[in-house]
C-alpha positions, 0 to 999 in steps of 0.5 A, a space after each residue: 593927741 601930743 603936745 610939746 611945751 617949749 620954754 626959754 631957759 632963763 638960768 643956763 647951767 641950772 639943774 634938775 635930778 636925773 629921774 625928775 618926773 616927781 617934780 614935773 607931776 607936782 608942777 602939773 598938779 599945781 597948774 590944775 589946782 584951779 580947775 577944781 573937780 574938773 580934772 583934780 583926779 584926771 589920770 588919762 595923760 602922761 609926759 616926758 622928762 625935760 629935753 634939752 642940751 645937758 651935762 651930767 654932774 653928781 647933782 643931776 642934769 644941768 641945762 645949757 640949751 636956750 630952749 627946754 622942751 616938755 612933751 604932754 600927751 592925753 587923748 583929752 584935748 580940753 584937758 591939754 588945752 586947760 593946762 597949756 592955758 594955765 602954764 601961759 598965764 605965768 611970765 615964768 615957772 620954776 622946776 628944780 633950779 630951772 627958771 623957764 619962761 613958756 614961749 610956744 606950744 606945738 602938736 605932733 602929728 599922729 602916726 598911722 597905727 598898724 597892728 604891730 609897732 615898734 616903741 622906744 620908752 621915752 620914760 620908764 615903764 612900770 608894770 603894776 601899781 605898788 599900792 596894789 602889789 608892792 612885791 611885783 612892783 619891785 621885783 625885777 621880771 624879765 621882759 622876755 617873761 610872759 608875765 612882763 606883757 601879761 601885766 601890761 595887758 591887764 593894766 591896759 585893759 583897766 585903763 581902757 575901761 575906766 576911760 569910758 571911751 570904749 564899750 565892753 564889746 570892744 574891750 573884749 575884742 582887745 584880747 589881742 596884746 603881746 609885748 615883745 622886747 628887742 632882744 638884741 638890745 637886751 643882749 648888748 645891755 647885759 654884755 656891756 652890765 648896764 641897766 634897763 631896770 631900776 627902782 624909782 621911789 616917789 610920794 603918794 600922799 603921806 606914803 613912800 612908794 617904790 617901783 621898778 621902771 624898765 626903759 627899753 625898745 619893744 615891739 607891741 601886738 595889739 589892734 590900732 585902738 590900743 596902740 593909739 591908747 598906749 601912745 596917748 595915755 602911756 603904758 603901764 602903771 603910774 603914767 600920770 605921774 610921767 611913767 610909760 610915756 612911749 614914742 614910735 622908734 625911728 621916728 623924729 617927732 620934731 620933724 612931725 610937729 605943727 604950731 599949737 595955738 593957745 586957747 585962750 577961752 579955756 583958762 577958766 577951766 
């Protein structure tokens, strides 16, 4: 399930860092504090960066649109309902220097799933948790290398098993999994000397963590159940921190949105 949380921007020209997933992660965790055990450790979700009309400066992204949107994604509807209820209980929220007023929520209609789907990255994909392997977490791995796809397969199967939504027999049947990058895109990026992979830094408790994130179009060959899982939960590591959110290529999510009414009875967690 994928929701779009729409805010009114109260102070046009305000800014956030280019990569502001850390700020959004902190914002989301603050909304979940009252849930106690319900969602304190919940990790089967992901989210986008803030979307709107922006201009770039040395500080970061300055927003000038009247509305700013945040995409939230999870297979667990009660979690999304609870999070929305907490946000809408506040007259105003602050993210970076942005003063935002929650005004609407929308649901994206789910795509039809097939054995192969082309995706684009809404947020960077991290291949592996740096707490598990700090070397591979930072090392550049070519998306054309089998290791790239293998690491994503391993993390996806582990997360699908941890979710409790699939039996061991189902997990075993998901062996078909291959990430194939868009080679035309990679060639253009290399020729223009631009980057599609960079190191991101964030705090994990008191520890400073670093991981390489990749932003590129690719095709995933996998069963529909796997396609749906990575679409809803994100692909790779640290999806609960806003990494690995993907969307179907050549699709306009705005055209497939429906109003999503707030569930007032979920404010108690």
